PDB file as gemmi writes it, atoms N, CA and C in Angstrom:
CRYST1    1.000    1.000    1.000  90.00  90.00  90.00 P 1                      
ATOM      1  N   UNK A   1     110.769  81.424 126.778  1.00  0.00           N  
ATOM      2  CA  UNK A   1     111.782  81.985 127.596  1.00  0.00           C  
ATOM      3  C   UNK A   1     113.164  81.246 127.116  1.00  0.00           C  
ATOM      4  N   UNK A   2     114.129  81.733 127.748  1.00  0.00           N  
ATOM      5  CA  UNK A   2     115.531  81.097 127.465  1.00  0.00           C  
ATOM      6  C   UNK A   2     116.469  81.505 128.410  1.00  0.00           C  
ATOM      7  N   UNK A   3     117.602  80.752 128.489  1.00  0.00           N  
ATOM      8  CA  UNK A   3     118.706  81.054 129.388  1.00  0.00           C  
ATOM      9  C   UNK A   3     119.921  81.309 128.482  1.00  0.00           C  
ATOM     10  N   UNK A   4     120.648  82.351 128.813  1.00  0.00           N  
ATOM     11  CA  UNK A   4     121.925  82.550 128.021  1.00  0.00           C  
ATOM     12  C   UNK A   4     122.957  81.976 128.837  1.00  0.00           C  
ATOM     13  N   UNK A   5     123.704  81.064 128.220  1.00  0.00           N  
ATOM     14  CA  UNK A   5     124.710  80.212 128.978  1.00  0.00           C  
ATOM     15  C   UNK A   5     125.944  79.998 128.089  1.00  0.00           C  
ATOM     16  N   UNK A   6     127.044  80.282 128.464  1.00  0.00           N  
ATOM     17  CA  UNK A   6     128.254  80.079 127.707  1.00  0.00           C  
ATOM     18  C   UNK A   6     128.143  80.373 126.128  1.00  0.00           C  
ATOM     19  N   UNK A   7     127.630  81.450 125.875  1.00  0.00           N  
ATOM     20  CA  UNK A   7     127.412  82.044 124.590  1.00  0.00           C  
ATOM     21  C   UNK A   7     126.296  81.407 123.821  1.00  0.00           C  
ATOM     22  N   UNK A   8     125.489  80.549 124.442  1.00  0.00           N  
ATOM     23  CA  UNK A   8     124.410  79.908 123.702  1.00  0.00           C  
ATOM     24  C   UNK A   8     123.080  80.210 124.350  1.00  0.00           C  
ATOM     25  N   UNK A   9     122.042  80.043 123.594  1.00  0.00           N  
ATOM     26  CA  UNK A   9     120.712  80.319 124.030  1.00  0.00           C  
ATOM     27  C   UNK A   9     120.100  78.983 124.342  1.00  0.00           C  
ATOM     28  N   UNK A  10     119.621  78.711 125.536  1.00  0.00           N  
ATOM     29  CA  UNK A  10     119.152  77.448 125.897  1.00  0.00           C  
ATOM     30  C   UNK A  10     117.513  77.758 126.136  1.00  0.00           C  
ATOM     31  N   UNK A  11     116.744  77.080 125.294  1.00  0.00           N  
ATOM     32  CA  UNK A  11     115.297  77.262 125.373  1.00  0.00           C  
ATOM     33  C   UNK A  11     114.614  76.653 126.608  1.00  0.00           C  
ATOM     34  N   UNK A  12     113.742  77.445 127.185  1.00  0.00           N  
ATOM     35  CA  UNK A  12     113.001  76.877 128.359  1.00  0.00           C  
ATOM     36  C   UNK A  12     111.612  77.217 128.009  1.00  0.00           C  
ATOM     37  N   UNK A  13     110.717  76.567 128.979  1.00  0.00           N  
ATOM     38  CA  UNK A  13     109.229  76.893 128.938  1.00  0.00           C  
ATOM     39  C   UNK A  13     109.005  78.147 129.807  1.00  0.00           C  
ATOM     40  N   UNK A  14     107.856  78.642 129.991  1.00  0.00           N  
ATOM     41  CA  UNK A  14     107.552  79.807 130.690  1.00  0.00           C  
ATOM     42  C   UNK A  14     107.925  79.665 132.183  1.00  0.00           C  
ATOM     43  N   UNK A  15     108.047  78.503 132.753  1.00  0.00           N  
ATOM     44  CA  UNK A  15     108.485  78.430 134.160  1.00  0.00           C  
ATOM     45  C   UNK A  15     109.998  78.159 134.287  1.00  0.00           C  
ATOM     46  N   UNK A  16     110.692  78.100 133.221  1.00  0.00           N  
ATOM     47  CA  UNK A  16     112.219  77.960 133.287  1.00  0.00           C  
ATOM     48  C   UNK A  16     112.703  76.516 133.237  1.00  0.00           C  
ATOM     49  N   UNK A  17     111.815  75.608 132.843  1.00  0.00           N  
ATOM     50  CA  UNK A  17     112.243  74.102 132.666  1.00  0.00           C  
ATOM     51  C   UNK A  17     112.715  74.044 131.209  1.00  0.00           C  
ATOM     52  N   UNK A  18     113.752  73.270 131.095  1.00  0.00           N  
ATOM     53  CA  UNK A  18     114.404  73.081 129.832  1.00  0.00           C  
ATOM     54  C   UNK A  18     113.404  72.548 128.721  1.00  0.00           C  
ATOM     55  N   UNK A  19     113.538  73.116 127.562  1.00  0.00           N  
ATOM     56  CA  UNK A  19     112.637  72.582 126.502  1.00  0.00           C  
ATOM     57  C   UNK A  19     113.241  71.289 125.907  1.00  0.00           C  
ATOM     58  N   UNK A  20     114.571  71.111 125.993  1.00  0.00           N  
ATOM     59  CA  UNK A  20     115.292  69.986 125.503  1.00  0.00           C  
ATOM     60  C   UNK A  20     116.183  69.402 126.630  1.00  0.00           C  
ATOM     61  N   UNK A  21     115.841  68.219 127.040  1.00  0.00           N  
ATOM     62  CA  UNK A  21     116.567  67.674 128.141  1.00  0.00           C  
ATOM     63  C   UNK A  21     118.066  67.495 127.802  1.00  0.00           C  
ATOM     64  N   UNK A  22     118.344  67.321 126.505  1.00  0.00           N  
ATOM     65  CA  UNK A  22     119.831  67.083 126.089  1.00  0.00           C  
ATOM     66  C   UNK A  22     120.630  68.368 126.282  1.00  0.00           C  
ATOM     67  N   UNK A  23     120.051  69.465 126.558  1.00  0.00           N  
ATOM     68  CA  UNK A  23     120.738  70.745 126.729  1.00  0.00           C  
ATOM     69  C   UNK A  23     121.433  70.742 128.150  1.00  0.00           C  
ATOM     70  N   UNK A  24     120.954  69.813 128.966  1.00  0.00           N  
ATOM     71  CA  UNK A  24     121.355  69.941 130.386  1.00  0.00           C  
ATOM     72  C   UNK A  24     122.830  69.407 130.558  1.00  0.00           C  
ATOM     73  N   UNK A  25     123.532  70.013 131.568  1.00  0.00           N  
ATOM     74  CA  UNK A  25     124.934  69.634 131.863  1.00  0.00           C  
ATOM     75  C   UNK A  25     125.086  70.116 133.305  1.00  0.00           C  
ATOM     76  N   UNK A  26     126.029  69.571 133.875  1.00  0.00           N  
ATOM     77  CA  UNK A  26     126.282  69.973 135.390  1.00  0.00           C  
ATOM     78  C   UNK A  26     126.596  71.457 135.495  1.00  0.00           C  
ATOM     79  N   UNK A  27     127.296  71.991 134.456  1.00  0.00           N  
ATOM     80  CA  UNK A  27     127.689  73.351 134.425  1.00  0.00           C  
ATOM     81  C   UNK A  27     126.411  74.247 134.267  1.00  0.00           C  
ATOM     82  N   UNK A  28     125.392  73.774 133.473  1.00  0.00           N  
ATOM     83  CA  UNK A  28     124.209  74.462 133.393  1.00  0.00           C  
ATOM     84  C   UNK A  28     123.406  74.423 134.666  1.00  0.00           C  
ATOM     85  N   UNK A  29     123.465  73.257 135.353  1.00  0.00           N  
ATOM     86  CA  UNK A  29     122.742  73.128 136.541  1.00  0.00           C  
ATOM     87  C   UNK A  29     123.247  74.107 137.682  1.00  0.00           C  
ATOM     88  N   UNK A  30     124.660  74.331 137.658  1.00  0.00           N  
ATOM     89  CA  UNK A  30     125.208  75.225 138.559  1.00  0.00           C  
ATOM     90  C   UNK A  30     124.758  76.677 138.236  1.00  0.00           C  
ATOM     91  N   UNK A  31     124.687  76.954 136.950  1.00  0.00           N  
ATOM     92  CA  UNK A  31     124.204  78.301 136.527  1.00  0.00           C  
ATOM     93  C   UNK A  31     122.811  78.588 136.933  1.00  0.00           C  
ATOM     94  N   UNK A  32     121.922  77.618 136.782  1.00  0.00           N  
ATOM     95  CA  UNK A  32     120.507  77.769 137.070  1.00  0.00           C  
ATOM     96  C   UNK A  32     120.388  77.918 138.576  1.00  0.00           C  
ATOM     97  N   UNK A  33     121.098  77.108 139.255  1.00  0.00           N  
ATOM     98  CA  UNK A  33     121.025  77.122 140.800  1.00  0.00           C  
ATOM     99  C   UNK A  33     121.615  78.517 141.271  1.00  0.00           C  
ATOM    100  N   UNK A  34     122.638  78.929 140.577  1.00  0.00           N  
ATOM    101  CA  UNK A  34     123.214  80.347 140.990  1.00  0.00           C  
ATOM    102  C   UNK A  34     122.085  81.434 140.782  1.00  0.00           C  
ATOM    103  N   UNK A  35     121.402  81.326 139.757  1.00  0.00           N  
ATOM    104  CA  UNK A  35     120.245  82.387 139.423  1.00  0.00           C  
ATOM    105  C   UNK A  35     119.138  82.151 140.515  1.00  0.00           C  
ATOM    106  N   UNK A  36     118.978  81.047 141.099  1.00  0.00           N  
ATOM    107  CA  UNK A  36     118.102  80.848 142.211  1.00  0.00           C  
ATOM    108  C   UNK A  36     118.634  81.232 143.516  1.00  0.00           C  
ATOM    109  N   UNK A  37     119.935  81.640 143.564  1.00  0.00           N  
ATOM    110  CA  UNK A  37     120.535  81.919 144.860  1.00  0.00           C  
ATOM    111  C   UNK A  37     121.053  80.792 145.564  1.00  0.00           C  
ATOM    112  N   UNK A  38     121.257  79.699 144.857  1.00  0.00           N  
ATOM    113  CA  UNK A  38     121.808  78.558 145.567  1.00  0.00           C  
ATOM    114  C   UNK A  38     123.207  78.127 145.081  1.00  0.00           C  
ATOM    115  N   UNK A  39     123.923  77.617 146.070  1.00  0.00           N  
ATOM    116  CA  UNK A  39     125.295  76.992 145.800  1.00  0.00           C  
ATOM    117  C   UNK A  39     125.129  75.498 145.986  1.00  0.00           C  
ATOM    118  N   UNK A  40     125.374  74.794 144.943  1.00  0.00           N  
ATOM    119  CA  UNK A  40     125.182  73.366 145.014  1.00  0.00           C  
ATOM    120  C   UNK A  40     126.245  72.694 145.868  1.00  0.00           C  
ATOM    121  N   UNK A  41     125.861  71.906 146.826  1.00  0.00           N  
ATOM    122  CA  UNK A  41     126.755  71.096 147.676  1.00  0.00           C  
ATOM    123  C   UNK A  41     126.646  69.661 147.148  1.00  0.00           C  
ATOM    124  N   UNK A  42     127.302  68.740 147.844  1.00  0.00           N  
ATOM    125  CA  UNK A  42     127.184  67.280 147.496  1.00  0.00           C  
ATOM    126  C   UNK A  42     125.720  66.830 147.779  1.00  0.00           C  
ATOM    127  N   UNK A  43     125.074  67.289 148.794  1.00  0.00           N  
ATOM    128  CA  UNK A  43     123.702  66.878 149.026  1.00  0.00           C  
ATOM    129  C   UNK A  43     122.841  67.300 148.037  1.00  0.00           C  
ATOM    130  N   UNK A  44     122.996  68.596 147.517  1.00  0.00           N  
ATOM    131  CA  UNK A  44     122.298  69.052 146.378  1.00  0.00           C  
ATOM    132  C   UNK A  44     122.369  68.033 145.183  1.00  0.00           C  
ATOM    133  N   UNK A  45     123.647  67.690 144.888  1.00  0.00           N  
ATOM    134  CA  UNK A  45     124.022  66.761 143.730  1.00  0.00           C  
ATOM    135  C   UNK A  45     123.373  65.399 143.961  1.00  0.00           C  
ATOM    136  N   UNK A  46     123.399  64.881 145.186  1.00  0.00           N  
ATOM    137  CA  UNK A  46     122.818  63.574 145.491  1.00  0.00           C  
ATOM    138  C   UNK A  46     121.270  63.604 145.117  1.00  0.00           C  
ATOM    139  N   UNK A  47     120.578  64.677 145.439  1.00  0.00           N  
ATOM    140  CA  UNK A  47     119.255  64.762 145.238  1.00  0.00           C  
ATOM    141  C   UNK A  47     118.964  64.946 143.670  1.00  0.00           C  
ATOM    142  N   UNK A  48     119.777  65.778 143.029  1.00  0.00           N  
ATOM    143  CA  UNK A  48     119.658  66.016 141.556  1.00  0.00           C  
ATOM    144  C   UNK A  48     119.914  64.694 140.840  1.00  0.00           C  
ATOM    145  N   UNK A  49     120.893  63.974 141.244  1.00  0.00           N  
ATOM    146  CA  UNK A  49     121.230  62.742 140.601  1.00  0.00           C  
ATOM    147  C   UNK A  49     120.101  61.754 140.758  1.00  0.00           C  
ATOM    148  N   UNK A  50     119.547  61.656 141.945  1.00  0.00           N  
ATOM    149  CA  UNK A  50     118.424  60.827 142.326  1.00  0.00           C  
ATOM    150  C   UNK A  50     117.161  61.127 141.406  1.00  0.00           C  
ATOM    151  N   UNK A  51     116.823  62.445 141.160  1.00  0.00           N  
ATOM    152  CA  UNK A  51     115.742  62.842 140.458  1.00  0.00           C  
ATOM    153  C   UNK A  51     115.947  62.484 138.945  1.00  0.00           C  
ATOM    154  N   UNK A  52     117.242  62.720 138.431  1.00  0.00           N  
ATOM    155  CA  UNK A  52     117.479  62.391 137.060  1.00  0.00           C  
ATOM    156  C   UNK A  52     117.477  60.809 136.834  1.00  0.00           C  
ATOM    157  N   UNK A  53     117.983  60.092 137.787  1.00  0.00           N  
ATOM    158  CA  UNK A  53     118.012  58.616 137.593  1.00  0.00           C  
ATOM    159  C   UNK A  53     116.530  58.143 137.651  1.00  0.00           C  
ATOM    160  N   UNK A  54     115.674  58.642 138.545  1.00  0.00           N  
ATOM    161  CA  UNK A  54     114.303  58.192 138.614  1.00  0.00           C  
ATOM    162  C   UNK A  54     113.586  58.589 137.253  1.00  0.00           C  
ATOM    163  N   UNK A  55     113.927  59.703 136.729  1.00  0.00           N  
ATOM    164  CA  UNK A  55     113.177  60.097 135.483  1.00  0.00           C  
ATOM    165  C   UNK A  55     113.681  59.333 134.292  1.00  0.00           C  
ATOM    166  N   UNK A  56     114.986  59.211 134.047  1.00  0.00           N  
ATOM    167  CA  UNK A  56     115.429  58.669 132.856  1.00  0.00           C  
ATOM    168  C   UNK A  56     115.506  57.074 133.018  1.00  0.00           C  
ATOM    169  N   UNK A  57     115.636  56.507 134.211  1.00  0.00           N  
ATOM    170  CA  UNK A  57     115.696  55.047 134.345  1.00  0.00           C  
ATOM    171  C   UNK A  57     114.558  54.401 134.921  1.00  0.00           C  
ATOM    172  N   UNK A  58     113.478  55.046 135.229  1.00  0.00           N  
ATOM    173  CA  UNK A  58     112.268  54.484 135.939  1.00  0.00           C  
ATOM    174  C   UNK A  58     110.995  55.104 135.283  1.00  0.00           C  
ATOM    175  N   UNK A  59     110.844  55.010 134.091  1.00  0.00           N  
ATOM    176  CA  UNK A  59     109.665  55.306 133.285  1.00  0.00           C  
ATOM    177  C   UNK A  59     109.169  56.795 133.553  1.00  0.00           C  
ATOM    178  N   UNK A  60     110.210  57.673 133.494  1.00  0.00           N  
ATOM    179  CA  UNK A  60     109.889  59.094 133.733  1.00  0.00           C  
ATOM    180  C   UNK A  60     109.181  59.440 135.118  1.00  0.00           C  
ATOM    181  N   UNK A  61     109.621  58.691 136.138  1.00  0.00           N  
ATOM    182  CA  UNK A  61     108.987  58.854 137.441  1.00  0.00           C  
ATOM    183  C   UNK A  61     109.629  60.209 137.926  1.00  0.00           C  
ATOM    184  N   UNK A  62     108.629  61.022 138.585  1.00  0.00           N  
ATOM    185  CA  UNK A  62     109.124  62.282 139.200  1.00  0.00           C  
ATOM    186  C   UNK A  62     108.621  62.175 140.681  1.00  0.00           C  
ATOM    187  N   UNK A  63     109.557  61.737 141.575  1.00  0.00           N  
ATOM    188  CA  UNK A  63     109.214  61.519 142.906  1.00  0.00           C  
ATOM    189  C   UNK A  63     108.685  62.680 143.768  1.00  0.00           C  
ATOM    190  N   UNK A  64     107.771  62.388 144.662  1.00  0.00           N  
ATOM    191  CA  UNK A  64     107.206  63.556 145.506  1.00  0.00           C  
ATOM    192  C   UNK A  64     108.230  63.709 146.702  1.00  0.00           C  
ATOM    193  N   UNK A  65     107.996  64.670 147.380  1.00  0.00           N  
ATOM    194  CA  UNK A  65     108.912  64.955 148.610  1.00  0.00           C  
ATOM    195  C   UNK A  65     109.093  63.821 149.673  1.00  0.00           C  
ATOM    196  N   UNK A  66     107.990  63.183 149.706  1.00  0.00           N  
ATOM    197  CA  UNK A  66     108.049  62.051 150.819  1.00  0.00           C  
ATOM    198  C   UNK A  66     108.992  60.904 150.290  1.00  0.00           C  
ATOM    199  N   UNK A  67     108.925  60.606 148.984  1.00  0.00           N  
ATOM    200  CA  UNK A  67     109.793  59.656 148.398  1.00  0.00           C  
ATOM    201  C   UNK A  67     111.251  60.080 148.248  1.00  0.00           C  
ATOM    202  N   UNK A  68     111.410  61.403 148.130  1.00  0.00           N  
ATOM    203  CA  UNK A  68     112.831  62.062 148.127  1.00  0.00           C  
ATOM    204  C   UNK A  68     113.361  61.806 149.493  1.00  0.00           C  
ATOM    205  N   UNK A  69     112.636  62.208 150.581  1.00  0.00           N  
ATOM    206  CA  UNK A  69     113.152  62.033 151.871  1.00  0.00           C  
ATOM    207  C   UNK A  69     113.569  60.571 152.136  1.00  0.00           C  
ATOM    208  N   UNK A  70     112.771  59.624 151.698  1.00  0.00           N  
ATOM    209  CA  UNK A  70     113.100  58.251 151.910  1.00  0.00           C  
ATOM    210  C   UNK A  70     114.402  57.862 151.236  1.00  0.00           C  
ATOM    211  N   UNK A  71     114.465  58.247 149.999  1.00  0.00           N  
ATOM    212  CA  UNK A  71     115.670  57.957 149.215  1.00  0.00           C  
ATOM    213  C   UNK A  71     116.873  58.608 149.772  1.00  0.00           C  
ATOM    214  N   UNK A  72     116.831  59.907 150.261  1.00  0.00           N  
ATOM    215  CA  UNK A  72     117.932  60.583 150.742  1.00  0.00           C  
ATOM    216  C   UNK A  72     118.306  60.000 152.094  1.00  0.00           C  
ATOM    217  N   UNK A  73     117.319  59.525 152.861  1.00  0.00           N  
ATOM    218  CA  UNK A  73     117.635  58.847 154.134  1.00  0.00           C  
ATOM    219  C   UNK A  73     118.554  57.667 153.948  1.00  0.00           C  
ATOM    220  N   UNK A  74     118.122  56.798 153.015  1.00  0.00           N  
ATOM    221  CA  UNK A  74     118.894  55.708 152.644  1.00  0.00           C  
ATOM    222  C   UNK A  74     120.399  56.113 152.165  1.00  0.00           C  
ATOM    223  N   UNK A  75     120.362  57.103 151.298  1.00  0.00           N  
ATOM    224  CA  UNK A  75     121.687  57.524 150.698  1.00  0.00           C  
ATOM    225  C   UNK A  75     122.565  58.024 151.757  1.00  0.00           C  
ATOM    226  N   UNK A  76     122.066  58.897 152.692  1.00  0.00           N  
ATOM    227  CA  UNK A  76     122.963  59.643 153.667  1.00  0.00           C  
ATOM    228  C   UNK A  76     123.034  58.838 154.969  1.00  0.00           C  
ATOM    229  N   UNK A  77     122.239  57.781 155.061  1.00  0.00           N  
ATOM    230  CA  UNK A  77     122.344  57.024 156.396  1.00  0.00           C  
ATOM    231  C   UNK A  77     121.839  57.694 157.644  1.00  0.00           C  
ATOM    232  N   UNK A  78     120.911  58.720 157.407  1.00  0.00           N  
ATOM    233  CA  UNK A  78     120.261  59.337 158.535  1.00  0.00           C  
ATOM    234  C   UNK A  78     118.842  59.586 158.186  1.00  0.00           C  
ATOM    235  N   UNK A  79     117.956  59.878 159.240  1.00  0.00           N  
ATOM    236  CA  UNK A  79     116.605  60.301 158.961  1.00  0.00           C  
ATOM    237  C   UNK A  79     116.574  61.669 158.442  1.00  0.00           C  
ATOM    238  N   UNK A  80     115.979  61.732 157.054  1.00  0.00           N  
ATOM    239  CA  UNK A  80     115.957  63.005 156.429  1.00  0.00           C  
ATOM    240  C   UNK A  80     114.456  63.399 156.476  1.00  0.00           C  
ATOM    241  N   UNK A  81     114.257  64.584 157.082  1.00  0.00           N  
ATOM    242  CA  UNK A  81     112.875  65.212 157.208  1.00  0.00           C  
ATOM    243  C   UNK A  81     112.587  66.043 155.987  1.00  0.00           C  
ATOM    244  N   UNK A  82     111.347  66.428 155.829  1.00  0.00           N  
ATOM    245  CA  UNK A  82     110.863  67.213 154.735  1.00  0.00           C  
ATOM    246  C   UNK A  82     111.565  68.583 154.827  1.00  0.00           C  
ATOM    247  N   UNK A  83     111.844  69.072 156.034  1.00  0.00           N  
ATOM    248  CA  UNK A  83     112.532  70.365 156.204  1.00  0.00           C  
ATOM    249  C   UNK A  83     113.941  70.279 155.606  1.00  0.00           C  
ATOM    250  N   UNK A  84     114.642  69.179 155.790  1.00  0.00           N  
ATOM    251  CA  UNK A  84     115.910  69.012 155.319  1.00  0.00           C  
ATOM    252  C   UNK A  84     115.968  69.234 153.789  1.00  0.00           C  
ATOM    253  N   UNK A  85     115.023  68.615 153.066  1.00  0.00           N  
ATOM    254  CA  UNK A  85     115.175  68.716 151.549  1.00  0.00           C  
ATOM    255  C   UNK A  85     114.744  70.140 151.159  1.00  0.00           C  
ATOM    256  N   UNK A  86     113.780  70.730 151.946  1.00  0.00           N  
ATOM    257  CA  UNK A  86     113.359  72.042 151.600  1.00  0.00           C  
ATOM    258  C   UNK A  86     114.482  73.083 152.015  1.00  0.00           C  
ATOM    259  N   UNK A  87     115.405  72.808 152.970  1.00  0.00           N  
ATOM    260  CA  UNK A  87     116.536  73.532 153.291  1.00  0.00           C  
ATOM    261  C   UNK A  87     117.462  73.578 152.025  1.00  0.00           C  
ATOM    262  N   UNK A  88     117.520  72.550 151.173  1.00  0.00           N  
ATOM    263  CA  UNK A  88     118.299  72.427 150.033  1.00  0.00           C  
ATOM    264  C   UNK A  88     117.699  73.106 148.882  1.00  0.00           C  
ATOM    265  N   UNK A  89     116.411  72.873 148.644  1.00  0.00           N  
ATOM    266  CA  UNK A  89     115.667  73.547 147.533  1.00  0.00           C  
ATOM    267  C   UNK A  89     114.411  74.137 148.100  1.00  0.00           C  
ATOM    268  N   UNK A  90     114.582  75.426 148.536  1.00  0.00           N  
ATOM    269  CA  UNK A  90     113.346  76.053 149.183  1.00  0.00           C  
ATOM    270  C   UNK A  90     112.116  76.195 148.447  1.00  0.00           C  
ATOM    271  N   UNK A  91     112.197  76.281 147.083  1.00  0.00           N  
ATOM    272  CA  UNK A  91     110.973  76.331 146.263  1.00  0.00           C  
ATOM    273  C   UNK A  91     110.465  75.022 145.933  1.00  0.00           C  
ATOM    274  N   UNK A  92     110.663  74.013 146.689  1.00  0.00           N  
ATOM    275  CA  UNK A  92     110.120  72.590 146.584  1.00  0.00           C  
ATOM    276  C   UNK A  92     111.116  71.729 145.883  1.00  0.00           C  
ATOM    277  N   UNK A  93     111.637  70.764 146.632  1.00  0.00           N  
ATOM    278  CA  UNK A  93     112.715  69.835 146.105  1.00  0.00           C  
ATOM    279  C   UNK A  93     112.395  69.122 144.846  1.00  0.00           C  
ATOM    280  N   UNK A  94     111.098  68.669 144.718  1.00  0.00           N  
ATOM    281  CA  UNK A  94     110.741  68.053 143.464  1.00  0.00           C  
ATOM    282  C   UNK A  94     110.685  68.907 142.305  1.00  0.00           C  
ATOM    283  N   UNK A  95     110.161  70.163 142.476  1.00  0.00           N  
ATOM    284  CA  UNK A  95     109.996  71.089 141.344  1.00  0.00           C  
ATOM    285  C   UNK A  95     111.297  71.886 141.101  1.00  0.00           C  
ATOM    286  N   UNK A  96     111.857  72.639 142.089  1.00  0.00           N  
ATOM    287  CA  UNK A  96     113.015  73.368 141.920  1.00  0.00           C  
ATOM    288  C   UNK A  96     114.216  72.465 141.594  1.00  0.00           C  
ATOM    289  N   UNK A  97     114.296  71.325 142.388  1.00  0.00           N  
ATOM    290  CA  UNK A  97     115.285  70.335 142.115  1.00  0.00           C  
ATOM    291  C   UNK A  97     115.205  69.737 140.744  1.00  0.00           C  
ATOM    292  N   UNK A  98     114.042  69.483 140.242  1.00  0.00           N  
ATOM    293  CA  UNK A  98     113.829  68.952 138.990  1.00  0.00           C  
ATOM    294  C   UNK A  98     114.168  69.901 137.896  1.00  0.00           C  
ATOM    295  N   UNK A  99     113.838  71.245 138.114  1.00  0.00           N  
ATOM    296  CA  UNK A  99     114.195  72.240 137.151  1.00  0.00           C  
ATOM    297  C   UNK A  99     115.700  72.325 136.994  1.00  0.00           C  
ATOM    298  N   UNK A 100     116.349  72.342 138.077  1.00  0.00           N  
ATOM    299  CA  UNK A 100     117.909  72.391 138.025  1.00  0.00           C  
ATOM    300  C   UNK A 100     118.521  71.092 137.519  1.00  0.00           C  
ATOM    301  N   UNK A 101     117.746  70.056 137.558  1.00  0.00           N  
ATOM    302  CA  UNK A 101     118.236  68.689 137.107  1.00  0.00           C  
ATOM    303  C   UNK A 101     117.860  68.591 135.576  1.00  0.00           C  
ATOM    304  N   UNK A 102     117.182  69.574 135.087  1.00  0.00           N  
ATOM    305  CA  UNK A 102     116.916  69.477 133.686  1.00  0.00           C  
ATOM    306  C   UNK A 102     115.783  68.679 133.183  1.00  0.00           C  
ATOM    307  N   UNK A 103     114.911  68.433 134.186  1.00  0.00           N  
ATOM    308  CA  UNK A 103     113.722  67.602 133.936  1.00  0.00           C  
ATOM    309  C   UNK A 103     112.463  68.427 133.557  1.00  0.00           C  
ATOM    310  N   UNK A 104     111.466  67.855 133.001  1.00  0.00           N  
ATOM    311  CA  UNK A 104     110.293  68.634 132.668  1.00  0.00           C  
ATOM    312  C   UNK A 104     109.551  68.846 133.887  1.00  0.00           C  
ATOM    313  N   UNK A 105     108.665  69.888 133.862  1.00  0.00           N  
ATOM    314  CA  UNK A 105     107.835  70.324 134.940  1.00  0.00           C  
ATOM    315  C   UNK A 105     107.015  69.179 135.463  1.00  0.00           C  
ATOM    316  N   UNK A 106     106.944  68.855 136.760  1.00  0.00           N  
ATOM    317  CA  UNK A 106     106.051  67.878 137.282  1.00  0.00           C  
ATOM    318  C   UNK A 106     104.664  68.364 137.303  1.00  0.00           C  
ATOM    319  N   UNK A 107     103.670  67.639 136.917  1.00  0.00           N  
ATOM    320  CA  UNK A 107     102.282  68.041 136.981  1.00  0.00           C  
ATOM    321  C   UNK A 107     101.635  67.663 138.266  1.00  0.00           C  
ATOM    322  N   UNK A 108     102.412  66.971 139.196  1.00  0.00           N  
ATOM    323  CA  UNK A 108     101.892  66.508 140.373  1.00  0.00           C  
ATOM    324  C   UNK A 108     101.737  67.590 141.456  1.00  0.00           C  
ATOM    325  N   UNK A 109     100.698  67.497 142.297  1.00  0.00           N  
ATOM    326  CA  UNK A 109     100.558  68.489 143.324  1.00  0.00           C  
ATOM    327  C   UNK A 109     101.047  68.069 144.668  1.00  0.00           C  
ATOM    328  N   UNK A 110     101.515  69.028 145.478  1.00  0.00           N  
ATOM    329  CA  UNK A 110     101.941  68.809 146.772  1.00  0.00           C  
ATOM    330  C   UNK A 110     103.056  67.850 146.958  1.00  0.00           C  
ATOM    331  N   UNK A 111     103.509  67.639 148.241  1.00  0.00           N  
ATOM    332  CA  UNK A 111     104.664  66.878 148.565  1.00  0.00           C  
ATOM    333  C   UNK A 111     104.322  65.582 149.010  1.00  0.00           C  
ATOM    334  N   UNK A 112     103.145  65.293 149.489  1.00  0.00           N  
ATOM    335  CA  UNK A 112     102.727  63.891 149.893  1.00  0.00           C  
ATOM    336  C   UNK A 112     101.617  63.554 149.012  1.00  0.00           C  
TER     337      UNK A 112                                                      
END                                                                             
């Protein structure tokens, strides 16, 4: 599969995850999110940046939903429930968020 973006063809796997993480940009993330029917807000970007930081700076860690909730609770200074992050990324914050963040598909199951 591939994504047509800014006159270029960006290669993806069969589930829409980027084949080459270096193809990722904030503009491409906006494009992928728009195709998913999402408009990225600052909270979306906070979660995307967290996922990218964990992956690239923490031994390719791909946090589950529970860890995402904990991290966003600290970031936003409020208790973040699973529903809150699913409101941002309805198809699973770690999977849909990770795809928009340009990360490889997580092989982990479930949110907890």
